[in-house]
Steps between C-alpha positions, in 0.01 A plus 500: 500500500696235313339226294702182489470275191689186405584425138687170516840586646440875471345704780319819400467767766249759383487834681133566572442809710240712316489745348869550410699238696652768720777349712381487860684337792268196493536444125880522520509268801284240325716523188823440693347205686370338180837538329690349791284189514451453125788254460385299802165442331642344186514796260801540272429852376277796587298746294420828675201660328252783552144592418389568143639840400684552829800313636537735797470875542776495762501579869169576672579866565157589651561232762866585556445872549293424811766288669710611793879491473543155656216354293649640180837350586335161547328538163833562328642190665205303360557647153868409505409152629281449191757615247769296673272193483468557124868562446610202712227262381625144459270476197509699175237777504341651190307826535182501290449878480132510413468877466620818671807449716638822653715556809479213751344272240803554277729428795335160551541420132870595503563234764363225273709292259290582192247773422217465246282808446163550333475698178272800512459841657690405815802649674783371715783668684635657816307824528555557872707817451217663306259455789753613760642172633880457487611161370687279746840374391368144471254607232753701302725194497214279381441740212863529395543122526215457252576768242856618562627794702447783252144411401414399857621834633295687240184302579537540878578872493232591246231273647382438145240231442555295185269330255539123466697547176736753662551274800586209271742716301708591807477158667265595784281210383597191300187438293192690389200293391123552455330551836309172479829309462709651780448231762528219243826647369641524854403137557668395175822666614477310829434171321808553284724593793404201716597258224852536641608264782383666823837491679685666214226758458490585870877537531533713187218734606651529847834612356346745253260658750739516794579867436129588492430327830807654662398853397161457665633338817789740550311824434148444629572622853657826386236554228227448761658747741545764230149460354337524843695818565400656167137379510428713806669815373245776419568522122440129444199491736343785306569332166344174619189674639458675166539171315236334718262788432555463125438125520172559684387748232593275206 
């Protein structure tokens, strides 16, 4: 589910769950574990990448819609574990967004230090509202932290997916490069960042990202409770069943 590659002092973690890198409990668990032990294994920076043309299509809704209440709650805990591991990573993390990156895929990228996206007919954004899923407060804060409150609010409420150029224009991503150069560009950013003395780099990142980590840690319990409650309400259950049916027909 995750391919692990070493490039000198840079660890690349490549999401590899065909066909669309949907975020399952196992994938998220493996990701959190790899991130937590990356520094112990000698890496100084991490690149999180996806498959060609697809970073991640987001949460595995066909799997989630079959879960019972307790199972779904455990899944949300696993999801928040993964984004907390990204946000609190001791090492700088660059997202190499290799293609489409909606919903949960975009959430992962927002927890990274730097986001490089592929040029082309790809989209990125938080489209949960459009498919019937309310955004948790953690995710809305991630968005507004990246692009500012007014633009973040507009993106979250509209659920609009952006082109790479639009995402770059509002600050949702930091670079847009040809698809073949995405991973290399993310690695170059890492190489530049780790030129700094490690102690100074670690302390500065810790200070700058403290608010991000605190938002996740302080709100995950309430966000989990609220999402479990809403997930099993009839309107959302109906919307998710309809979405699964559309996915099967596509």
